[in-house]
C-alpha positions as CSV (number, residue, x, y, z in Angstrom):
1,M,120.6,41.9,105.1
2,T,119.9,44.0,102.0
3,T,119.4,47.7,102.1
4,Q,116.4,49.2,100.2
5,T,116.3,52.7,98.9
6,T,113.8,55.1,100.4
7,A,112.8,56.7,97.1
8,T,109.5,55.8,95.6
9,Q,108.5,56.0,91.9
10,T,105.0,56.0,90.3
11,P,104.8,56.2,86.5
12,D,102.3,58.6,85.0
13,H,101.6,57.6,81.4
14,A,99.4,60.5,80.8
15,T,102.1,63.1,81.1
16,G,105.1,60.9,80.4
17,T,106.6,61.6,83.8
18,A,107.8,59.6,86.7
19,T,106.7,60.9,90.1
20,R,109.5,60.5,92.7
21,S,109.8,60.9,96.4
22,L,113.0,61.0,98.5
23,V,111.4,59.2,101.4
24,G,108.9,56.4,101.5
25,I,106.1,58.4,103.1
26,P,102.8,59.0,101.2
27,P,102.7,62.6,99.9
28,H,99.5,63.5,101.7
29,I,101.0,62.4,105.0
30,G,104.3,64.2,104.3
31,R,102.5,67.4,103.5
32,A,100.6,67.2,106.8
33,L,103.9,66.4,108.7
34,A,105.7,69.3,107.1
35,T,102.8,71.8,107.9
36,G,102.3,70.5,111.4
37,G,106.1,70.5,112.0
38,G,106.2,74.1,111.0
39,V,103.5,75.0,113.4
40,L,105.2,73.1,116.2
41,T,108.5,74.8,115.3
42,I,107.0,78.2,115.9
43,A,105.6,77.0,119.2
44,S,109.0,75.6,120.3
45,T,110.7,79.0,119.9
46,F,108.6,80.3,122.8
47,L,110.3,77.7,125.1
48,A,113.7,77.8,126.8
49,W,116.4,76.0,124.8
50,T,119.2,76.1,127.5
51,W,119.4,76.7,131.2
52,T,122.1,79.4,131.3
53,S,122.4,82.8,129.7
54,A,126.1,82.1,129.0
55,F,125.1,81.3,125.4
56,P,124.6,84.6,123.5
57,G,121.1,85.7,122.9
58,D,119.7,84.5,126.3
59,L,117.7,81.4,125.2
60,T,116.5,80.8,128.7
61,V,113.3,82.8,128.6
62,Y,109.8,81.3,128.2
63,G,107.3,83.1,126.1
64,Y,109.7,85.4,124.3
65,P,112.0,84.3,121.5
66,G,115.5,85.7,121.5
67,G,118.7,85.5,119.4
68,L,118.7,82.5,117.1
69,Q,115.2,81.5,118.2
70,V,113.9,84.4,116.2
71,L,115.6,83.0,113.0
72,V,114.1,79.6,113.7
73,L,110.7,81.2,114.2
74,I,111.0,82.8,110.8
75,G,111.9,79.4,109.3
76,G,108.9,77.8,111.0
77,A,106.6,80.5,109.8
78,L,107.8,80.1,106.1
79,T,107.4,76.3,106.4
80,T,103.8,76.8,107.7
81,L,103.0,79.3,105.0
82,F,104.2,77.2,102.1
83,G,102.7,74.1,103.7
84,L,99.2,75.7,103.7
85,A,99.8,77.0,100.2
86,S,100.5,73.4,99.0
87,Y,97.0,72.5,100.2
88,G,95.6,75.2,97.8
89,V,94.5,77.7,100.4
90,K,92.7,80.4,98.4
91,G,94.2,83.4,100.2
92,L,97.8,82.3,99.4
93,R,97.4,81.9,95.7
94,W,98.8,85.3,94.9
95,L,101.8,84.9,97.3
96,V,102.7,81.5,96.0
97,P,102.1,81.5,92.2
98,G,104.9,78.9,91.5
99,S,105.8,75.6,93.1
100,A,104.6,75.5,96.7
101,D,106.0,72.0,97.2
102,S,109.5,73.1,96.1
103,A,109.4,76.2,98.3
104,L,108.1,74.0,101.2
105,K,111.2,71.8,100.9
106,L,113.6,74.7,101.0
107,A,111.8,76.4,103.9
108,A,111.8,73.2,106.0
109,L,115.4,72.6,105.2
110,G,116.3,76.2,106.3
111,A,114.5,75.9,109.6
112,F,116.1,72.5,110.2
113,A,119.6,73.8,109.4
114,T,119.2,76.8,111.6
115,A,117.8,74.9,114.6
116,W,120.3,72.1,114.5
117,Y,123.1,74.6,114.0
118,T,121.9,76.4,117.1
119,I,121.8,73.1,119.1
120,L,125.3,72.2,118.0
121,A,126.6,75.6,118.9
122,I,125.0,75.4,122.4
123,S,126.6,72.0,122.9
124,S,129.9,73.1,121.7
125,K,130.0,76.4,123.7
126,L,128.5,75.1,127.0
127,G,130.0,71.6,126.9
128,G,127.5,69.0,125.7
129,L,123.8,68.2,125.0
130,V,123.1,68.1,128.7
131,N,122.9,71.9,128.6
132,L,119.7,71.7,126.5
133,E,116.3,72.5,128.0
134,P,113.1,70.7,126.8
135,G,112.6,73.4,124.2
136,G,115.9,72.6,122.5
137,W,114.9,68.9,122.2
138,I,111.5,69.8,121.0
139,V,112.7,72.1,118.2
140,A,115.2,69.4,117.1
141,V,112.4,66.9,116.6
142,T,109.8,69.2,115.1
143,T,112.2,70.6,112.4
144,L,113.3,67.0,111.6
145,V,109.7,65.9,111.3
146,A,108.9,68.9,109.0
147,L,112.0,68.2,106.9
148,L,111.1,64.5,106.4
149,G,107.5,65.4,105.6
150,A,108.7,68.0,103.0
151,L,111.1,65.4,101.4
152,A,108.1,63.1,101.0
153,L,106.5,65.4,98.5
154,P,106.9,64.1,95.0
155,F,108.8,65.9,92.2
156,E,108.4,65.3,88.5
157,R,111.1,64.0,86.2
158,P,110.5,63.7,82.5
159,A,110.5,60.1,81.2
160,T,112.3,60.6,77.8
161,D,113.1,57.9,75.3
162,P,116.7,57.0,74.6
163,A,118.0,58.1,71.2
164,D,119.2,55.5,68.7
165,P,122.7,56.3,67.5
166,E,121.9,54.8,64.0
167,D,119.0,57.3,63.3
168,S,119.4,59.8,60.6
169,A,119.9,63.4,61.3
170,W,116.2,64.1,60.6
171,E,115.1,61.3,62.9
172,Q,117.3,62.5,65.7
173,F,115.9,66.0,65.3
174,R,112.3,64.7,65.6
175,H,113.4,62.6,68.6
176,D,114.9,65.6,70.4
177,R,111.8,67.7,69.6
178,R,109.6,65.0,71.0
179,N,111.6,64.7,74.2
180,N,111.6,68.5,74.6
181,W,107.8,68.5,74.3
182,T,107.7,65.8,77.0
183,V,109.7,68.1,79.3
184,V,107.2,70.9,78.6
185,K,104.2,68.7,79.3
186,A,105.7,67.5,82.5
187,A,106.4,71.0,83.7
188,V,102.9,72.1,82.9
189,A,101.4,69.0,84.5
190,S,103.4,69.5,87.7
191,G,101.7,72.8,88.4
192,P,101.4,75.8,86.0
193,V,102.1,79.2,87.4
194,T,99.0,80.8,88.8
195,P,98.0,83.7,86.6
196,A,98.6,87.0,88.5
197,R,95.4,88.6,89.5
198,K,95.1,92.1,88.4
199,L,95.7,94.4,91.3
200,P,94.9,98.1,91.4
201,A,97.9,100.4,91.0
202,Y,97.9,101.5,94.6
203,A,97.9,97.9,95.8
204,E,100.9,97.1,93.5
205,I,102.8,100.1,95.0
206,L,101.9,98.9,98.5
207,V,103.4,95.5,97.6
208,I,106.6,97.3,96.4
209,V,106.8,99.4,99.6
210,A,106.3,96.3,101.7
211,S,109.0,94.5,99.9
212,L,111.4,97.4,100.3
213,A,110.6,97.6,104.0
214,L,111.3,93.9,104.3
215,G,114.6,94.4,102.5
216,L,115.6,97.2,104.9
217,L,114.6,95.0,107.9
218,V,116.7,92.1,106.7
219,F,119.7,94.3,105.9
220,T,119.5,96.0,109.2
221,Y,119.1,92.8,111.1
222,G,122.1,91.2,109.3
223,I,124.4,94.2,109.7
224,G,123.5,94.5,113.4
225,T,124.0,90.9,114.4
226,E,125.8,91.0,117.8
227,Y,127.7,87.7,117.8
228,D,129.1,85.2,115.3
229,E,126.6,82.4,115.8
230,Q,123.7,84.8,115.1
231,F,125.3,86.0,111.9
232,I,125.8,82.4,110.6
233,G,122.2,81.6,111.5
234,F,121.1,84.7,109.7
235,L,123.0,83.6,106.5
236,I,121.3,80.2,106.7
237,T,117.8,81.5,107.2
238,A,118.2,84.3,104.6
239,G,119.7,82.0,102.0
240,F,117.0,79.3,102.2
241,G,114.3,81.9,102.6
242,F,115.4,83.6,99.4
243,G,115.6,80.3,97.7
244,A,112.1,79.3,98.9
245,A,110.6,82.7,97.7
246,A,112.2,82.1,94.3
247,K,110.8,78.6,94.0
248,A,107.4,79.8,95.1
249,G,107.5,82.4,92.3
250,L,107.0,85.3,94.7
251,A,110.4,86.9,93.9
252,A,109.5,86.8,90.1
253,R,106.1,88.3,90.8
254,V,107.5,91.2,92.9
255,S,110.2,91.7,90.3
256,A,107.5,92.1,87.6
257,L,105.8,94.8,89.8
258,T,109.1,96.7,90.3
259,A,109.7,96.6,86.6
260,K,106.3,98.0,85.9
261,H,106.8,100.8,88.5
262,R,110.4,101.5,88.0
263,N,110.4,105.2,89.1
264,V,108.4,104.3,92.3
265,T,110.8,101.4,93.0
266,M,113.9,103.6,92.6
267,I,112.5,106.4,94.8
268,G,111.3,103.9,97.5
269,A,114.6,102.0,97.5
270,F,116.6,105.2,98.1
271,A,114.1,106.4,100.8
272,A,114.5,103.0,102.5
273,A,118.3,103.3,102.3
274,A,118.2,106.8,103.6
275,A,116.2,105.6,106.7
276,F,119.0,103.1,107.6
277,P,121.2,105.6,109.6
278,F,118.1,106.5,111.7
279,T,117.6,102.9,112.7
280,Q,121.0,102.7,114.4
281,S,121.8,103.7,118.0
282,D,125.4,104.5,117.3
283,D,127.8,105.1,114.3
284,Q,129.3,101.5,114.4
285,Y,127.1,100.0,111.7
286,A,126.8,103.2,109.7
287,T,130.5,102.8,109.1
288,I,129.9,99.5,107.4
289,G,127.1,101.1,105.5
290,V,129.1,103.9,104.0
291,Y,131.8,101.5,102.9
292,I,129.2,99.2,101.3
293,L,127.9,102.2,99.3
294,I,131.3,103.1,98.1
295,F,131.9,99.5,97.0
296,A,128.5,99.2,95.5
297,T,128.8,102.4,93.5
298,V,132.1,101.4,92.0
299,A,130.7,98.0,91.2
300,L,127.8,99.6,89.4
301,G,130.3,101.6,87.3
302,L,132.2,98.4,86.5
303,N,128.8,96.9,85.5
304,I,128.8,99.3,82.5
305,V,132.1,98.0,81.4
306,V,131.6,94.3,82.1
307,G,127.8,93.8,82.2
308,L,126.7,96.0,79.3
309,A,129.8,96.3,77.0
310,G,131.2,92.9,77.9
311,L,134.8,94.2,78.5
312,L,136.7,92.2,81.1
313,D,138.4,94.8,83.2
314,L,140.6,93.5,86.0
315,G,142.3,96.8,87.0
316,Y,139.1,98.9,87.5
317,V,140.0,99.7,91.2
318,A,142.8,101.9,89.8
319,F,140.2,104.5,88.6
320,L,138.8,104.6,92.2
321,G,142.4,105.4,93.3
322,V,142.8,108.1,90.7
323,G,139.7,109.8,92.0
324,A,140.7,109.4,95.6
325,Y,144.2,110.8,95.1
326,T,143.0,113.7,93.0
327,A,140.5,114.7,95.7
328,A,143.0,114.2,98.5
329,M,145.6,116.4,96.7
330,V,143.1,119.4,96.2
331,S,141.2,119.3,99.5
332,G,143.7,121.0,101.7
333,S,145.6,118.1,103.1
334,P,148.9,119.0,104.8
335,S,150.5,116.0,103.0
336,S,149.6,117.2,99.6
337,P,152.3,118.9,97.5
338,F,149.7,121.4,96.2
339,D,148.5,124.2,98.4
340,I,144.9,123.9,97.2
341,H,141.6,123.6,99.0
342,L,138.8,123.3,96.5
343,P,135.1,122.9,97.5
344,F,133.8,119.5,97.4
345,W,131.8,119.9,94.2
346,A,134.9,121.1,92.4
347,S,137.1,118.3,93.7
348,A,134.4,115.7,92.9
349,I,134.1,116.9,89.3
350,L,137.9,117.1,89.0
351,G,138.3,113.6,90.3
352,A,135.8,112.2,87.9
353,V,137.3,114.1,84.9
354,V,140.9,113.0,85.7
355,A,139.7,109.4,86.1
356,M,137.9,109.7,82.7
357,I,141.1,111.0,81.1
358,F,143.0,108.1,82.4
359,G,140.3,105.8,81.1
360,V,140.7,107.2,77.7
361,I,144.5,107.1,77.8
362,I,144.4,103.5,78.9
363,G,141.5,102.4,76.7
364,A,142.6,104.0,73.5
365,P,145.6,101.7,72.8
366,T,144.1,98.6,74.5
367,L,140.5,98.3,73.5
368,R,141.3,96.9,70.1
369,L,142.1,93.7,72.1
370,R,139.5,91.2,73.1
371,G,138.8,88.7,75.8
372,D,141.7,87.4,77.8
373,Y,144.2,89.8,76.2
374,L,142.2,92.8,77.3
375,A,141.9,91.3,80.8
376,I,145.7,90.9,81.1
377,V,146.3,94.5,79.9
378,T,143.8,96.0,82.4
379,L,145.3,93.9,85.1
380,G,148.7,95.3,84.3
381,F,147.3,98.9,84.3
382,G,146.0,98.4,87.9
383,E,149.5,97.3,89.0
384,I,151.2,100.1,87.1
385,F,149.0,102.6,88.9
386,R,149.8,101.2,92.3
387,I,153.5,101.0,91.7
388,T,153.6,104.5,90.2
389,V,152.0,106.2,93.2
390,L,154.2,104.1,95.5
391,N,157.3,105.4,93.8
392,M,156.3,109.1,93.7
393,D,157.9,109.7,97.1
394,G,160.6,112.2,96.2
395,T,163.3,109.4,96.1
396,S,162.3,107.0,93.4
397,G,160.4,109.7,91.5
398,P,158.8,113.1,91.9
399,D,157.4,114.0,95.3
400,I,153.6,114.0,94.5
401,T,151.9,111.1,96.3
402,N,154.2,110.8,99.3
403,G,155.0,107.2,98.5
404,S,153.9,104.4,100.8
405,N,152.8,106.9,103.4
406,G,150.1,108.2,101.1
407,I,148.2,111.5,101.5
408,S,147.0,111.7,105.1
409,S,144.9,114.0,107.2
410,V,142.3,114.6,104.5
411,P,139.9,117.1,106.1
412,N,136.3,116.4,106.7
413,L,133.9,117.9,104.2
414,N,132.1,121.1,104.9
415,I,129.3,121.8,102.4
416,L,127.3,125.1,102.9
417,G,128.3,125.1,106.6
418,F,127.4,121.5,107.1
419,D,130.3,119.8,108.8
420,F,130.3,116.1,107.9
421,G,132.7,115.3,110.8
422,Q,130.3,116.5,113.5
423,E,127.1,115.0,115.0
424,H,123.8,116.5,113.9
425,T,120.3,116.1,115.1
426,F,117.3,115.8,112.8
427,L,113.8,115.3,114.2
428,G,115.1,114.0,117.5
429,F,117.6,111.5,115.7
430,T,121.3,112.1,116.2
431,I,123.5,111.0,113.3
432,A,127.3,111.1,113.6
433,R,130.2,111.3,111.1
434,F,129.8,108.1,109.2
435,A,126.0,108.5,109.0
436,N,126.6,111.9,107.3
437,Y,128.9,110.4,104.8
438,F,126.4,107.5,104.3
439,L,123.7,110.0,103.2
440,L,126.2,111.9,100.9
441,M,127.3,108.6,99.4
442,L,123.7,107.7,98.9
443,L,123.1,110.7,96.8
444,I,126.2,109.9,94.6
445,T,124.9,106.3,94.3
446,L,121.6,107.8,93.1
447,V,123.5,109.8,90.4
448,V,125.3,106.7,89.3
449,V,122.1,104.7,89.1
450,I,120.5,107.4,87.0
451,V,123.5,107.5,84.7
452,F,123.5,103.7,84.4
453,R,119.8,103.5,83.7
454,R,119.8,106.3,81.1
455,S,122.8,104.9,79.4
456,S,121.5,101.3,79.2
457,D,118.2,102.4,77.7
458,S,119.8,104.7,75.2
459,R,121.2,104.0,71.7
460,I,124.7,103.7,73.0
461,G,123.5,101.3,75.6
462,R,122.0,99.1,72.9
463,A,125.2,99.3,71.0
464,W,127.1,98.1,74.1
465,I,124.8,95.1,74.4
466,A,125.3,94.3,70.7
467,I,129.0,94.4,71.1
468,R,128.8,92.1,74.2
469,E,126.6,89.6,72.5
470,D,128.5,89.4,69.2
471,E,131.1,92.0,68.2
472,T,131.6,90.7,64.7
473,A,127.9,90.9,64.0
474,A,127.6,94.4,65.6
475,L,130.5,95.7,63.4
476,A,128.8,94.2,60.3
477,M,125.7,96.2,61.3
478,G,127.6,99.5,61.2
479,I,128.4,100.0,64.9
480,N,131.8,101.6,65.6
481,G,133.0,99.1,68.0
482,F,136.1,100.9,69.1
483,R,134.3,104.2,69.8
484,V,131.5,102.5,71.6
485,K,133.9,100.5,73.9
486,L,136.0,103.6,74.6
487,I,132.9,105.5,75.7
488,A,132.0,102.6,78.1
489,F,135.5,102.5,79.5
490,A,135.6,106.3,80.0
491,L,132.2,106.5,81.6
492,G,132.9,103.6,83.9
493,A,136.2,105.2,84.9
494,A,134.5,108.6,85.6
495,L,131.9,106.9,87.9
496,A,134.7,105.1,89.9
497,G,136.6,108.4,90.2
498,L,133.5,110.1,91.5
499,A,133.2,107.5,94.3
500,G,136.8,107.8,95.0
501,T,136.5,111.5,95.9
502,V,134.2,110.6,98.8
503,Q,136.4,107.6,99.9
504,A,139.4,109.9,100.3
505,H,137.4,112.0,102.9
506,V,135.9,109.0,104.6
507,T,139.2,107.2,105.2
508,Y,141.2,110.3,106.0
509,T,144.2,108.7,104.3
510,V,144.8,107.5,100.8
511,T,147.6,104.9,100.4
512,P,148.7,102.6,97.5
513,E,147.9,99.4,99.4
514,Q,144.2,100.3,99.2
515,Y,144.2,99.6,95.4
516,Q,145.8,96.2,95.0
517,F,144.1,93.6,92.7
518,A,143.3,91.3,95.6
519,H,143.6,93.3,98.8
520,V,142.2,91.6,101.9
521,V,139.6,94.4,102.5
522,P,137.3,95.3,99.6
523,P,137.0,97.2,97.3
524,N,139.5,95.7,95.1
525,S,139.4,94.6,91.4
526,A,138.8,91.0,92.3
527,F,135.9,91.7,94.7
528,L,134.4,94.3,92.3
529,L,134.2,91.8,89.5
530,A,132.8,89.2,91.8
531,A,130.2,91.6,93.0
532,V,129.0,92.3,89.4
533,V,128.9,88.6,88.5
534,L,127.4,87.5,91.8
535,G,124.7,90.1,91.9
536,G,123.8,89.9,88.2
537,M,125.5,91.4,85.2
538,G,123.7,94.1,83.3
539,T,121.2,95.0,86.1
540,I,121.0,97.9,88.5
541,S,120.1,96.2,91.8
542,G,122.4,93.2,91.1
543,P,125.7,94.8,91.7
544,L,124.3,96.8,94.7
545,V,123.2,93.6,96.4
546,G,126.3,91.7,95.4
547,A,128.6,94.4,96.7
548,A,126.7,94.5,100.0
549,L,127.0,90.8,100.5
550,L,130.7,90.7,99.5
551,Y,131.6,93.5,101.9
552,L,129.3,92.4,104.8
553,I,130.1,88.7,104.8
554,P,134.0,89.1,105.1
555,A,133.5,91.8,107.7
556,K,131.3,89.4,109.8
557,L,133.4,86.3,109.3
558,Q,136.6,87.7,110.8
559,F,136.3,85.2,113.7
560,L,137.1,82.4,111.3
561,G,140.7,83.7,111.1
562,D,142.8,81.9,108.4
563,Y,139.7,79.9,107.3
564,Q,137.7,83.1,106.4
565,L,138.6,83.2,102.7
566,L,138.1,79.4,102.5
567,A,134.6,79.6,103.7
568,F,133.9,82.7,101.6
569,G,135.3,81.1,98.5
570,L,133.2,77.9,99.1
571,A,130.1,79.9,99.4
572,L,130.8,81.7,96.1
573,V,131.4,78.3,94.4
574,L,128.1,76.9,95.6
575,L,126.2,80.0,94.6
576,M,127.7,80.0,91.1
577,R,126.9,76.3,90.8
578,F,123.2,76.7,91.7
579,R,122.6,80.2,90.5
580,P,125.1,81.0,87.8
581,E,123.0,83.9,86.4
582,G,123.4,85.9,89.7
583,L,121.1,86.7,92.5
584,I,119.2,89.3,90.5
585,P,119.7,88.3,87.0
586,N,119.2,90.1,83.7
587,R,116.3,88.5,81.9
588,R,118.5,87.7,78.8
589,R,121.2,85.9,81.0
590,Q,118.5,84.0,82.9
591,L,117.2,82.6,79.6
592,E,120.7,81.7,78.6
593,F,121.2,79.6,81.7
594,H,117.7,78.2,82.0
595,E,116.2,78.0,78.6
596,E,114.2,74.9,79.5
597,A,112.5,76.6,82.4
598,E,110.8,79.2,80.1
599,A,108.8,76.7,77.9
600,P,105.8,76.3,80.3
601,A,105.5,80.1,80.7
602,V,105.4,80.5,76.9
603,L,102.8,77.8,76.5
604,S,100.6,79.3,79.2
605,K,100.7,82.6,77.4
606,A,99.8,81.0,74.1
607,G,97.0,79.1,75.8
608,A,95.7,82.2,77.3
């Protein structure tokens, strides 16, 4: 018996492409199966999936989705939405300007993965498939049908001619140009991006507000997941949902609106973030939120050094430690050798200035190095800082930092009579200690964002980008490379020191172990660099999103034990493989990684 492949292929001589399908189902039937499967998936979430409430989330209720059923409901809704959009429904053209078929495939795959993961989790926890109610079997079938229908949709692959190795250089050039034009024609024929309908300014602002509210809802849901299975299901749904929105072109369209209304976006983003503590019933998740903000602020400062200036700094966490130790020693701690208690504004400025001085001291003799050599030197600086504060215990060196015990009992902040260590009530909402520090850290994050934005748009910012792209060419154009890089190093160090002054008061104790290169708990130099690269170098929102993910995911994956870092590293490898430019990439870097994807857009503009 011979086995035949399920892929089908139909040549299209008009566009020079070959239409392919992963399964042998006609595309029109596959589209109907995918859309109908999405509708039935939504209906199945209102049925009971198991007979006992022993599985977390209580999936025994009819008529009310709970726990993981809500995530499958979202996956089914996205599948239905993109399925209707693939039919060309007029009302969905603005929401799906890109490839509806590609978005439909990812949405169906996300719903299938979440549903089948839930079924396997129920079977594993309760002892077999016999614990499934009819709703569990129905959702398994409907998501499978939707996935098979989505995979039946064709995709276009350019049919290029093979090159002749004996051709002359000019003939090879013409051949390559002809094949590139074939790729462009195939991309245009497969479905050009729908021109964005001009919306009034207030409607564009409403879209931005809705996007920010959705982001707050997703973050609040993810940080508030109550059990391990729910968080894994959340990662699956959020990952495939983000991918589907990107394929549909919706993410790019919203990004264009936020770039057009930058001030409105920034104000709205920080207003949404400020509302986060008021969505929590206790201080548990506000604790994670304040640490995420500290991590994100330091990552944004590192983004100046790495993302704008292109300087690979592997010891950046040391500047966070300099600011934290400086603030701890002048804030009235009984463990401090100095009997000083400065107000917070003074300790914050002092911490930033001391960190900047250290940045200049370290950068002046080392910034003449490039690439790997600079990375090795900065890595050494980070270890030198940790070892130095470890030895300043009165035995191996002067008694300044109290050695491995660190500086403890750092008092809570008290600004204008507002005690950050006490609960306070605003408009009927009670916020506790970590929520207070969350709002304070949010203000500092706003300061860092403004500094980054003003710096990147300034003359010095353009000089940083020139140095990053080609230092030799920048020097030839008259840019003082050493001075420009030293300014970036000093400014990044000052921003990290500013965040460290708040960290000292949040953690109560400052110890050398907090500032290792690869400490288990972020922030550390390795995770900071990963946050910048993962989120998107050279952008504002990229490091903020990357830092949030890199702090939240390890905190939620502690149940994996020894396999936590393995799963985390695998996720990073996959993300860098399929989205190397980062989650929220800089336009320049996106073009570097996906030059061929921009040709249809250029042609459509020329045609218009």
